[in-house]
N, C-alpha and C positions, 0 to 999 in steps of 0.2 A: 503492499500499499503506500509505503513511504516514497517509491519510485514514481508513484499517479501523481504524490505532491508537488515531488521536483518537477518534474514534468511540465505540470500544469505553472508553478514560477516562471520557469524558462518562456513555455508558450505564451504565457496570455498577452505577456505587452507585443506580442510579434500578430498575434489576429486580432488586436486592435480591441479586446472585450477592457472598453476604459467604465461600461455600463457596471459597476458596482456598487454593492451595500454593506454599511459594516454591521454587524454584530456583536453586543459584547455585553459584560454580566458579570457577578460573582458568585463564587459557588463557597459555601459553608458549613460545617460542619454543624448539625441542627439539634444536639444535645448539649455539646460544647462552643456553639456562636465562634467555631474558629475557624480561619480561613483554610480552604483543604488547597495545598499547591501541588500542581502537577493533574489536576482531574481532567481527565478526556470531555474534549469537544467535538461533535463528530456532527455535521451539514451531511442530510441525506436526501436522495432524491425518493420522492415520498413516491413515486410510480414502483422503484426495483428496489429500494430499500441502498443502493451502493452510494460509498463516500464521495459529495462532491469534495470536501475539505475539512479541518481537523484542524485540532491543536491543543494545545492544553495551559492550565490557568501559569500564575506568574505564586512568587510567594506571598501574595496579598489575598491569592486566589481569584486572582481579576484574570478578564481574556478579552481580546478581541481580535476578531476575522470576516475577513473580505469574501466577498462572495459576488458572483455574478446575480443582476438582480430576480427574483423569481420567489416561488413558493417552494417550500423545504420542511424536511422534519428536521429538530437538530435534539439528538438526544445527550446526556450530558452522563459522565459515570467514572467513579473512583472506587479502588477494590474492596470486597468487602462493605460498602455501600449501595442502598439503593438503587438504582439508576431515577433518572429522571427526563422525560419527552415528551418535547412540545413538536404538536402535529400542524403539519399545514400551515405551520408558520409563514407569514404575507412580508418578505424580506424585498420588496419592492422598494423602500428606503430603509434608512439606517434603523435600529432595532436596538432597543437596552433592554434583556432580560428581568434589570435589578437585580436582585439579592435573594438568590438558589439554594434552599435551604437540602441538604442528603441525609438522609438516617441512617443507622445501623440500621442492616439485612436483619430483620426477625422471623425469614422462613427454616431457620434451620436451628436442633438444637444447639448444636458446636461452635457456633458461629465464631470467627476470627474481630478481634477490632481491632482496625486500625490507626491513627495518629500521629500527629506530626510534632508541632513545636514541646504541648504539652503533655506530663505526665498523666493517666487516666487510667479506672479501677474498674471493672466489668465483670458482675459476677455470671454467673452459667451455672445451669443445673449441676455440672461434675467438675466446676474449678472458681475457681477466683483467678482473675487476669490482673498481672497488672501489666502496661503495657508503657513501657518506660521512654519520655520524652528526650529531646538534645541534651545530657547530661554532660557539660563545659570539665567536669571534673577528675573524670575516665578519660582523656583525650591523653593519649601516647601512654594509657596505663593497660595493665592486663583484665582478665575476664576475670580474676576475683576480685578487682576493687570493682572491678564495675556490679559485680554481685551483692559486693558491703554497700549499697547502694540501694539495693531494692528494697522494699515494706516487708518485712517478717522475716527477715535475710540479716544473717551478722556470718563475719569473719573474722574468725579468731586471728592474733597478734602471730601463730605460726599457719594459716594458712584455712583451720582447719572452718566447712563450712557448717551452719546449726542454722535448722525453719522452724523458729517461736522456742529458740532454747535449747532445742531437740539435733544433735548433729546425724539421727539414724534417719539421711534424707537421701533422695536417691537422683544423678544428675542425669540427665538424656541431653542428648542433642540432636535436631528437630525430630525430637519426638522419639527418639532411638535411642538403645546404649550404644555408644560409640567410643572406640578408641581417641576420638580427639577428646572427651572428658578424662582419657588415662586412665580407663578399663576398672574405673570406680573408684581410683587416688585422685586428688585433689591436687597433688603436687605440679598435672599439667597445667593446670588451669590458673597460674602462677606464672606461667610463660607464656602463653597464647595471648595475643593480641586482643584488647576491646572491641575495637577497630572491626572486630570479623563478627559483633553480635547485630544482627536485626533487634532482639527483645527476647524479654526474659518473660517467661511464665510461671508465674508460682502453683502450685496446684497443691490444695491442703485438703482437699476432698477427690482424690481421684478415683473414678469412676471405672467399672470391670476392664475397658479397653485398655487400661495403663498396667505395666508389671507389679505383679502387689510387695515388691520391694520396699522398702524405707519407709520406718514404721511414723517417720515425721510429717510425711507425703513427696513430692515432688519438684523440682526446678527443672523445665523443659528451656533450652538453651537454643535459640531460633537464629540462625547463621546468616549471610547476605548471599541475599542471589536473587536478579533482579531479570522481569522479562519485559524491557520497555523494548519495543522493536528501535534498531538503528544498534548504533555503537557508542557506548555511554562507558562512563569508571569514575576514578579518582584515583588521585595520590596523595599520600600521604605521610610526614616525613618527620619526627621528633626527637628533641636532645633533652638531655634531661642533666641535673646536679641530685646525687648521688649517678654514677653514670647511667643514663638510662636514654639511650639512642636505637632509634627504630626506622625502617622505612616499611610500610604495607602499599601494595596497590592493588586496585577493585577494580576490575573490568568486567563486562557484558554487549555480549553482541547479538540480537534477536534478528531472525528473517524469516518468512513465515513456515516456516517446515523445520530451520532448527535455531536453538540458543546456546550460545558458548557463554560460557560465566568463569571465572578465576579471585583466586582472592589469594595474593602472593607478600608476603612479609618476612621481613629480618630483625631481630633485634636482639640488642647488646646490652645488657644490665649488669651493676654491681652494688646489691644493694647491703651497706653493711649494718650488722646486729650486736650487739652484746648481750651479755646476761650476769647474775651474779646469783651464787647459792652461797647459803651459811647453815651447813649443819650441824645440830646439837646434841651428844649422844649421852645417854644415861647411864647411871653408872655400872661398871660392869660391862654392857656392851660394846664398845670400841677400846681400841688402846689409845687413841685422841678422844678430846671430850668436844672436841669444836674443831670442824674443817672449814675455810673461806676461801671458794673458787670465783675467781673471775677470769670468765671469757670472753674472747673478740671474735665474729664473723667475720671473714672478707668471702666475698664470693663472687661470682663471676657467671653470668649465664648468658649465654650465646646458641641463640637459635632459629629454625630457616622453616618454614612452613608455608604448604602452598597447598591449597582446595581449587582442583581445576575439574570440569567436567561440560556435560552438555545433554539436553532435550531435545530429542523428536519425535514432532508431533506428527504423528503419521494420519488425524485428523482434528476437526474441533474438537474429540471426546477421547482422544486414545494417544496417551503417549509414551516414552518410554527416556529414562535418564540414568543416564552412566556417568560415577564419577568417583575420582583418585583426591586421597588426601597422605602427605605427607608431610612428616615433621622430622631431623633433624636436630639435637641437642647437644652441644656441648658443656659442660659446668664443670667448674671446677669449686671446691670451697676449701677454705683456709682457715682454721680454729686454734688460735691460741690458748691456752688453759691456763692460769698462774695457778696454783694451790697451793693455801698454808693451811698447817696443821698444827693444833696448841693442845696443851697438858697444862692443866690447873690456871691457863692464861698467858701461857708462854709460848713463845712458836717453840715448837719443835723440829718440823720439818718442812720444807718446801720446794717444790718440783712445779719442771714447764713443761708441759702435754702440747704438743704440737700433732695435727692431725690435718695431712695432706688428702683430700678426697677428690678424685677425677671422674668425673661421669660420664659416657657417650650413650646416646639413646636414637634408634630408629625408629621411627611409627611408619607402617605402610597401613592405609584402609581402601578397599575397592567395593562400590558400590551400584546396584540397579534398582532403580523404582521402577513399578511400572504402573500406569493407573488409567482404567477406561471409565469413562462417566455415562452413564445410560441417559441423563435427563438434568437439567438446568440447575433440578430442585434438591441435588445431592447424590442421587443414587449413584453411586461407584461401588467399583473394586479395585484394590493395590495389593499389589505384591512386591515382597523389597528383597535382597538377600545383599550380607553384608559379611567381608571378609579382612580380618584383621591381623597384623603381625605386628609386636612388640619385641623388638632386641635390644635388652640395657646389660652395659657392661661398667662397675665400679671396682675405682679399685682404690683402698684406703691403706695408705702410710702411716701407721702412728707411732711417737715416738715420744717417752718420759722419763724427763734426766730430771735428778736431786741435785738444787744448786746451795742448800744449805748446809752448810756444817762438812758433809762430806760429798764434794760433787761426782757421781758416777751416773752413768745409763743406765735406768733400773727396769724398764719396760719397752718393747719394740714389737707390734706388730704390723706384720705385712699383708694386707686382708684383697681376696680377688671375689669377685661376685656378678656372676652374669645368670640372667632374668629374660626369659624366651617363653613368650606369649602371645596365643592365637585366639581367635577371636570368629565362632561364626556364628551370623544370626538368619534367620528364615522367617519372614513373617507373611500373613497374608490378613485384609481385614476387608467386610464387605458390608456397606452401609444402604439400606434402604429406607427411604421416606413417605410416609405413607400419611400424606396428610401434614397434619400437625404431629402424628406419628412418626416416630423411627424406630429401625431394627437393626440391628448391629452384631456382626458374629466377628471372631478372629481368632490365628493359629501363630503363636509365636517360641520359636525356640531359638535358647543361646544356647552354644557351650563353648564353656571356657578350659584352656589349658596354659598349665603354669608351671614351670620345669626351672625350679634355683640352684646354681650350681654355686655355694659355701666353699671359701679354701683357707685357710688361717697358718700363716707361718707366724710364730711365735719365740721370745727370745727364751730359749731352756736356760737351765742350773749353771752351764759353763759360758755362757755369755752368747752362745750362738745361734743364729734364725734358722729352726728347724722347722717342718711340716708340722701340723698338729693335727692327730687324723682322728681324735678323739671327737671335736666340733665340726672337722670339715665331714659335711654332707650335703646328697643329691635328693631335694625335695619336690615330687613332684605330684602337682594337682591340680585336680581337675573338679570343676563348678559347671553343672548341666541342667538346664533347664527346661519343660517344655512344660506349653500353657496353651490353654483354651478356652475361651469367653463366650459369651453372649449378653445382651441390654438390649431393654425396649424400653423407650419414652414414651410419654404423649403428653398433650396440652388440653385440659378440659377447662376451657373458660379463663379464668384469671391464676387455676393451677397446674401446676405442673412436676410431673414424676420422672424419674430416670433410676431404674431396677438393673443390676447386671447381678453377675454369679461368674468369679474368675477359678479354673483348675489348674494349678501347679505342682507338678512331679519336679523334684530336687535330690540332684544325688551330688552331696559331696564325695569326695577317692584323696585317700592321698596316701602317698608311698616314698620313705624312705629311706635310703642308698646311704650308710653311711660310710665312709674312706677307709675306717678302722675294723678292730671287730665290736660288733653290734654288740655285746653283752656288754664291752664297757660302757658303752655309748647307752645303754639302758640302764648300766649302775649309776652316771652322773646323770641321768632324766629321772630316774624314778621307775621302779617296775609297776607303778601302775598309769604311767607314761605313755598309749597307744599309738608307735610309729606309723604304724600302717594302718587304715581308717576304709570303711566303707558307707557310710551312713545315705540312707534314704528317706526321704518322707515327703507325703502330700498331703493336699490342704486344696478346703474349699474356703475361695475369700468372695461375699457378696456385698455388694453394694447398691446404699439407697440413696437417692439425693432427691430433694424434694425444694419446690421453687413456690410462691405466690407471692401474684402480683397486688399491692396495695394501691398505686397507679401508675400513670405509665414512667416516672421517675422512682419509682420505690418499690423496694420488694423485702423478701426475710426468703431464706433457704436452710436448709435443716440437712446434713449430711452425714451416712453413719458408712463405714467402710474396716474392713478387715484385711490385716499389712502383716508383712514379714519381713524380720532384719534377720540375712546368713552371714553368719563370719566371712569376712574374707579372708586371704590365703596366708597373710602375714599374722593372721590374731588366730591360725591355728598350727601354725610351724612349731615345733617344741622347740627349735636350737635357739638357745638365746644371743641376744645381738652383741657387736663385742664396739660399740661405739665409745663405750667406757669401761674402765678398769671397774669402777666401783659401784655405775649405777648400769644395769641391764633391760634389753627387753625380753620376751619370754611369753611366745604363743602359749594356746591353751589347744589341744587338739580335743580334748573332751566337750569343749564347747558345742553347744547346744542353739540354735538357732529362735529366737526372740519372735513371739507372736501376740499383735496388740489390736484392738479395738477401738474404735476413736469415733466421736461425735462432735458435729462441729454446726454451732447457729450462726450465722451469719444474716447482718442488715445491708441495707442498702440504699442510700435519699439523695435526690441531684436539687439542691436547691437553686433560686435564682442566684444571678451572680455569679456561676460557674459555680457554686460550691459544690463538691460533693460528698458524700461523708459513710462511711462504713465501717463495721465493728462482726466483731465475732467472740462468740465464749463457745472454749472446747474440751473437752475433756478427752482421755484415753487412759486407759490401761495397760499393762504391757506384761506378760511374764515370760521368764527366764530372761530378763531384761540386761542388756551387756553393761561391767563397770568395770575399769581400769582399778588397780588397785597396788598399792605398795607393800611390800615385804621384806625380812629380812630371810637370807637363803641360807644361814648356815655358817656361811663359808667366808674368806677372808681374803687378802691380796697377801701378794709376799712380803707387804708393809705392814700387814694385821689390821690391814683396813675393813670392816663388810662389807660385804654386797648386796645391793638392795637390788629388788627384781620388781618389776612393774608386768603385773598380768591382766588378762582380761578375766572375767570369772561369767559365770551367769547368775544373777540374783532372783528369789523368787518371784518379784512382784516390782512394778513402778507406775506409777499414778503419776498422770501431768494434770491438772487442773489451767489453764490459762482462758484469758482477756485482751483483743488486741480492737485498736481504735484509730481509723485514719482520715484524715483532711485533708484535699484539694481543693485551695480558692486560687481564682485567680481576680483581685477587686478591681482589678485594672487589665487593658492590653498591652501593658509594660511591667506588670510586675505578676508573677505567679509564685505560690507559695504551696507546700508538701511538709505534711507534720503527720506519724504516726508513732503510736507506743503500744510496747506489749509487756504486760504482766503474766508472769505463770508460776506457780507452784506445784513441785513433787514431791513424793514419798514412799520410796523404796526400803525394801527388805529383804535380808539374805546373809548367808552366813557364807565365811570360807576359812577352813584348816582351822575349823574352832571359832572363828570371831566372828563377832557382828557387825555388817557394812550395809546396813540398814541408817539412813536418811532422811531428814526433811527438812526440805528447802525453797525458799521463794526467792523471786528476781524479779527483774524487769530491763528493757530498754528504748530505746526511742530516737530518735532521729528528725531533723530539721530541715526544710530546704527553702531558698529562697532567691528566685531567681527575677533581674529587674533588667530592661533594657534601658540602657542611658542613651544621651544624644550620641550625636554624629555615629549611632547603628553598634556601637558598643552594649557588650552584655557583660552582666556582673551576678555569677553564682556562690551560694554561701551553700556549706552542707556538714552540719552540728549530728554530732553521734555521742550517745552516752550509755553507757551500760551497766547496769545494777552491780552490787557486790553477790558474788555467786557460795555456794557451797556442798561439799555433799559429804561422805562419811569418813573422809582423812581430810579433805583440805577446802580453804577458805580462798576465795579470790575477789580479789579488791575490785573498782571500780575501775571502768576504764573512759575518758574524755577524748573524745578527738575532734578538728576543722577541720575544712576544707575551704579552698576559697582558688576562684576559675574568671578567669576575664576574656572574652574572644571578640574579633571584630572582622566583619565581611569587606571584601572589598574586590575589586573584579568582576565588576557586576554582579556580585555574591558568589563568580565561580570561586573564590579565595576567599579561606577563614584559616585569622591566625591566633593562637591562642596561649594563655600561659597558666597556669594552676600550681597550685600546694598543697600536697598531701601533707596532713599531720602540721599542720602550721605550729605548734605550740610542742611539734617533739615528744606528744605527748600518751603515746599507743603502746603501753608496756604493760605486760600481767603480772602482776603482784601477785603472789601464793603463799599461804602458810599451809604447812603440813603437820599433823601431829599424828606418832603411832605409838605400841609401847615401848619401840626401842630407842627413836630418835624424833627430832622436831625437825623441819627444812621449813628455812626462808628464800624466798628466791625472786627474781623479777630476771623477767626477758623481757626483749624489743627484736623482731625477726626485723625489721626496714625502721632507718631512721627519716626524717623530714625530706620529703621528695620534691622539688622544683621542676616541672616541665614544662616545654615550649614546643606548641607544636604546628607544623603550615601545612592546609587543606588545598587540594585543586581538584575540583571538579570539571572535566571535558565533557560535550555533552549532554550534561548529567545538571537537574536541578539541585538544591538543598536537599529536598526531602528526601532524595534515595540516598541522603545521609547520615537521616535522621532516627531514632528506633522506633520503629512501626514502618507498615506501608512497604512498599516498593516489590510484594511480590504476594502473589496468593497463594498462601500456607494455612495444611492441612493440619492439627493435631497430632495425629497421628504418622505423620512422619511424612504423608504427602506433597506433591505440588502440582 
């Protein structure tokens, strides 16, 4: 179609068609009164319905088109919004259509909302969707940084992601498990650029179509992929201090039959960190009564990632997409640990421990998606195949020297760890609307294998570095999940419901091959530790979601779902880590999956003046919930220091109560406010090794964001975050507060943007904890990353600003189809 437009542009002056009329107007979001940039305007021949002329709206939602005088049909469209058509419009003279309001589509139970500049929240039968608007503070940042600004979500200083204070959250990419999210680990999300994100969906009451994994809920990260006709894209470069340099290219080319898309990025980051630990030991539990550690972390993160693919359109209803994702990581961590040991207040020993860790990682993911749409009402069949491999090699050279009294080398470890992981995903989904009703059914098979080869060379009594075949081992772990689901939804007047049932069969299989005598291994770990296991379990996971529309802009939702939390491979691997001589982590192969039943009651109200209020109260009871506890191993180092281990255990139960409220308010067209507050309380019960680890605790967190349009088209954004104190059976965690600032300026006719942001302005994002056990107390402070200042430059070619903002740009289906 674009070739027709180009031909008309050159032919009209030649053939003398000077008798033209101008059609103008403005398109806005009906519910938000916000301009819809890049809405499509089509002028059609009323007889053949062929496009005569067309265009798109600008940043203010305005359009202006010239066409030969006559009578036409005019159609105005915007992705995921109801279209509007003006039939037999007389354009014998200039015509102004005025302000045209488009509303969100209401003919689907699982519609997706597209937004532009502002953040919006929308309540659906099976989820609450937060569509994040343009966030200046995450320019040049990572996906983890972007998630930290999402309502209901918190990201700890070491990158752990929590939803409503619960870390049992499932991360999906485009509606599916993915190697892009790091095979269940959040480490990768600290490497990938936030610019790759189109939007984030927070699903607190998942329906049966989603994995039952993740008792807290699901975070679905939607990556950018455009379908706009022609060639368009953007280039983004950033520079920061501490070192935070990167470049990202996002490009899309669309013809009538093909759509090619790619996102390529390179980043190098050097986020420095620090930590302080002070352990005080009770009488007769240690040779020393006080140990003080001061750690400095020097990191270098170098990553290259590419996501490339193509969609072939067989016709208007059938398409297939093939894509490839690759990530290459080259990381290094240098940790200096200065440790002082005291007896009766006097310095008795001082050591310097240096850890030099190098990590190389290569990830490949191939995906094929097929979609068949039977009509415009959402009747469709989708099928997906995904194959991913991840190869990671880590070398860690650890050296510890005594520097007080008698300088000498007291410990040296040379660790090589190779981790190879494969993941196969097979999925099919069928959706059949029936008027206001909708039926769905589907299958998903997710089959993962992870092989960890751990080899240790350590210092012997003669001062020689020798191979330790007691600790060295190969751990082969499989997690296979096969699932079937069906669900049915309907709308009766103002009442809607969605009922679903999911069946999942899980196999967790582990096989340990030690390099040495297995009897020595068994003696080291304990006779009750199962080195080889094959656990199989099945479960039914019902879901119920109800919605009642009090009014056009007000509704109440009620959701129930049963979910599962499966232990990951490193939670089950029985061999202890060696990152520290005195503090180790050891997996628990006897760990059972945790099951939960959750209820969520939500409320949404939109008022005048662009004010949106949403809130919910929720309750969850989990059995066999996971808890990481610390205990003495009964072993000591060569210089008499007790070795403390951290191990995951199953508690008998964990109950959570909570409430959250969010407010979106745009008092003027130049000022936008966004605030949320979440309160939660949990009660846990359980024992391990004869000790009671039950606890009762309550905490809260809140965030506030303000975005102001200053003169000369400068934007100013402020994000504030506060998390209250927390406590479990052993550890108290102090509050954390942080503040982010950002400024941006558009230029070159809005084709370019320059921004400056400061994350953690007051350098206050530090985790401070106090732990009490029967043998010792531990006081610690940890800062994963210090204050970050970043400048970013974006240039867009053949592309409007809307396509680089959170929301819009693609017809995305939350099941993973496009």
